[in-house]
C-alpha positions in Angstrom: -54.8 -19.8 91.6 -56.7 -20.2 89.1 -56.2 -20.6 85.4 -55.9 -17.5 83.4 -58.5 -17.4 79.9 -56.9 -16.1 77.0 -58.2 -14.8 73.2 -56.0 -14.0 70.8 -56.7 -12.5 67.3 -57.0 -14.5 64.3 -57.9 -12.2 61.8 -60.0 -9.6 61.3 -62.6 -9.5 64.3 -62.0 -13.2 64.6 -60.9 -14.7 67.6 -59.6 -18.2 69.1 -60.0 -18.8 73.2 -56.9 -20.3 74.9 -55.7 -22.1 78.4 -53.0 -20.7 80.5 -50.7 -22.0 82.9 -51.3 -20.5 86.2 -48.8 -17.7 86.7 -46.2 -17.8 89.0 -47.2 -14.4 90.6 -50.4 -12.5 91.9 -51.2 -10.4 88.4 -54.6 -11.1 87.3 -54.2 -12.1 83.7 -56.6 -11.7 80.3 -56.4 -11.6 76.9 -59.0 -10.3 74.3 -59.6 -9.4 70.8 -60.8 -6.1 69.8 -61.9 -5.8 66.5 -58.2 -4.9 65.1 -55.6 -7.6 64.3 -53.9 -6.8 68.0 -53.9 -8.9 71.0 -54.0 -7.6 74.1 -53.8 -8.5 77.9 -53.7 -6.9 80.7 -52.7 -6.8 84.0 -55.4 -5.8 86.4 -54.8 -2.3 89.5 -56.2 1.3 89.2 -55.2 3.4 86.7 -54.3 2.6 83.2 -51.2 2.4 81.6 -51.3 0.9 78.1 -47.9 -0.5 76.8 -47.8 0.4 73.3 -47.1 -2.0 70.9 -43.7 -3.0 70.1 -41.6 -6.0 69.0 -40.0 -8.1 70.6 -43.2 -9.2 72.7 -45.6 -12.1 73.3 -49.0 -11.8 75.6 -48.2 -14.7 77.3 -44.4 -15.3 77.5 -44.3 -11.7 78.9 -45.6 -12.7 82.1 -42.7 -15.5 82.9 -39.8 -13.5 81.0 -37.2 -12.3 82.9 -37.3 -8.8 81.1 -41.2 -7.9 81.2 -42.4 -9.9 84.2 -40.5 -7.8 86.9 -41.7 -4.1 85.5 -45.2 -5.8 84.8 -45.3 -7.3 88.2 -44.0 -3.7 89.8 -46.5 -1.6 87.9 -49.3 -3.9 88.3 -48.7 -2.8 92.0 -50.4 0.5 91.2 -51.5 0.7 87.6 -53.8 -1.1 85.8 -51.4 -2.9 82.5 -52.6 -3.1 79.1 -50.6 -4.8 76.6 -51.0 -6.2 73.1 -49.2 -7.9 70.5 -48.5 -5.7 67.3 -49.7 -7.7 64.6 -47.4 -10.3 63.7 -45.7 -10.4 66.3 -46.5 -12.8 69.8 -50.4 -13.7 70.1 -51.3 -11.3 67.2 -51.7 -12.7 63.3 -50.0 -11.2 60.8 -51.2 -9.3 57.3 -50.8 -7.6 54.4 -50.9 -4.7 55.5 -47.4 -2.6 54.9 -46.0 -2.0 58.3 -45.1 2.1 59.5 -47.5 4.2 61.5 -50.5 3.9 59.7 -50.8 0.7 60.4 -49.5 0.5 63.9 -51.7 3.9 64.9 -55.0 1.4 63.7 -54.1 -0.7 66.1 -53.6 1.0 68.7 -57.5 3.5 69.1 -58.9 -0.8 68.7 -56.9 -1.7 72.1 -58.2 1.6 73.9 -61.7 1.8 72.5 -61.6 -2.5 73.9 -60.3 -1.4 77.0 -63.0 1.0 77.6 -61.1 3.5 79.7 -61.8 7.0 79.5 -58.4 8.4 80.0 -55.2 6.6 80.0 -51.9 7.1 80.3 -49.5 5.4 77.1 -45.9 3.5 77.5 -43.8 4.1 74.0 -40.6 1.6 74.5 -38.9 2.2 71.5 -40.3 1.7 68.3 -44.0 2.5 69.9 -43.0 6.4 70.2 -44.8 6.9 66.7 -47.6 5.4 67.2 -47.9 6.5 70.9 -47.4 10.4 69.9 -49.4 10.0 67.0 -52.4 8.9 69.4 -51.6 11.2 71.7 -51.6 14.1 69.4 -55.0 13.3 67.8 -56.8 12.6 70.4 -55.3 14.9 73.6 -58.5 14.0 75.8 -57.8 10.0 75.8 -54.3 10.5 77.1 -53.3 11.5 80.7 -49.3 11.0 80.3 -46.9 10.5 77.7 -44.2 7.8 78.9 -41.2 7.9 75.9 -38.1 5.6 77.5 -35.7 5.3 74.4 -37.5 6.6 71.5 -36.4 8.2 68.3 -38.3 11.0 66.5 -37.0 9.9 63.3 -35.4 6.7 61.7 -32.1 6.0 60.0 -33.7 6.3 56.5 -34.1 10.3 57.9 -30.9 11.1 58.6 -28.7 11.9 56.4 -26.6 8.2 56.9 -23.8 8.2 54.0 -24.2 5.1 52.0 -21.8 2.9 53.8 -23.9 3.5 56.4 -27.2 2.4 54.6 -25.4 -0.3 53.1 -24.4 -2.1 56.9 -28.2 -1.6 57.8 -29.2 -3.6 54.6 -27.0 -6.3 55.3 -28.0 -6.1 58.8 -31.6 -7.1 57.4 -30.8 -9.6 55.3 -28.8 -11.4 58.6 -31.9 -10.8 60.3 -34.0 -12.1 58.1 -32.3 -15.4 57.8 -30.2 -15.7 61.1 -33.9 -14.4 64.0 -34.9 -18.3 64.8 -30.7 -19.2 64.7 -29.3 -21.3 67.7 -26.0 -19.9 66.3 -23.8 -18.0 69.6 -22.0 -15.8 66.7 -25.5 -14.6 65.5 -27.0 -14.4 68.8 -24.2 -12.1 69.8 -25.1 -9.7 67.1 -28.2 -8.9 68.2 -27.9 -8.8 72.2 -24.5 -6.9 72.0 -26.6 -4.4 70.2 -30.1 -4.7 72.4 -28.7 -5.3 75.8 -24.6 -4.6 75.5 -24.1 -4.8 78.8 -26.6 -7.6 80.2 -26.0 -10.7 82.3 -25.8 -14.3 80.8 -29.6 -14.7 82.4 -30.5 -11.7 80.5 -29.0 -12.4 76.5 -30.6 -15.6 76.9 -34.0 -14.5 78.2 -34.0 -12.0 75.3 -33.1 -14.9 73.0 -36.0 -16.2 73.7 -37.7 -13.4 73.6 -36.6 -13.0 70.1 -37.6 -16.3 68.9 -40.8 -16.1 70.7 -41.6 -13.1 69.3 -41.9 -13.3 65.5 -39.8 -14.8 62.7 -36.7 -13.6 61.0 -38.6 -12.4 57.9 -41.3 -10.3 59.8 -38.3 -9.4 62.2 -36.5 -7.3 59.3 -39.6 -5.9 57.9 -39.9 -4.6 61.2 -36.3 -3.1 61.4 -37.1 -2.0 57.9 -40.5 0.1 58.8 -39.0 1.8 62.1 -35.5 3.3 60.3 -38.3 5.1 57.5 -40.3 6.8 60.5 -40.5 10.1 61.0 -43.0 12.7 63.4 -41.3 15.3 63.5 -43.8 17.4 62.2 -45.9 15.8 64.4 -44.3 16.2 68.0 -44.6 19.7 68.3 -48.6 19.5 68.6 -48.1 17.6 71.6 -50.5 19.1 74.8 -50.0 16.6 77.1 -47.5 15.9 79.8 -44.9 13.5 78.4 -41.5 12.4 80.0 -38.4 11.2 77.5 -36.2 9.7 79.1 -32.7 8.5 76.5 -30.4 6.9 79.6 -27.7 7.6 78.0 -28.9 6.6 74.4 -28.1 9.8 72.5 -24.4 8.3 72.5 -26.2 5.3 70.4 -28.2 8.0 67.8 -31.0 8.6 69.0 -32.9 12.1 68.4 
């Protein structure tokens, strides 16, 4: 299999080229840099499905990850799967722009424009529903379908949380900032038990590696803080595209 050419963001409109090792599966893989600060990759196929950026991704490692490689490969048999890392994560360079809905909705249109498809479906995993909905509301003519697994309409700061809940949230942010990259089983267990409570040993190890490669602790804490401040309840009723929302039991975990 021929080596894969890759490009990643190196700031405003600049890119550098990388040589990547051949993939172990039959997906073609390309990384290019649009004018925004995201780093997009795509697995070639037919109708376009764009995975809206969310944290804990890495444009190169995702195709080897036990967590992301299977669904990307499965979807890639029928679709062209376009992926990109949000700023400060994976292959995308960070900057000083405040994190939040404005930053993520700046990245998404740039990737859509770089791909050039007249219409595509958006996949908004947890944390990516807000920009996916925002784009679909602003550009319904460009979106064929919207898929939102495990999504939420508003974060902790908009749920009337108690003082104790907010204090616990701040303590978690501090632990994320200081312990994100540590190879400490106790610290790692805190994260994996929250995001993958029923995961196998192999899946938990893969999640720990995914965390390590995606971003550092300071960036991770900033992302979690920004997610807690999201509120798209005014946008959601304006959706006019076919939308699938699947919480697969997450309501018990406080998803709304």
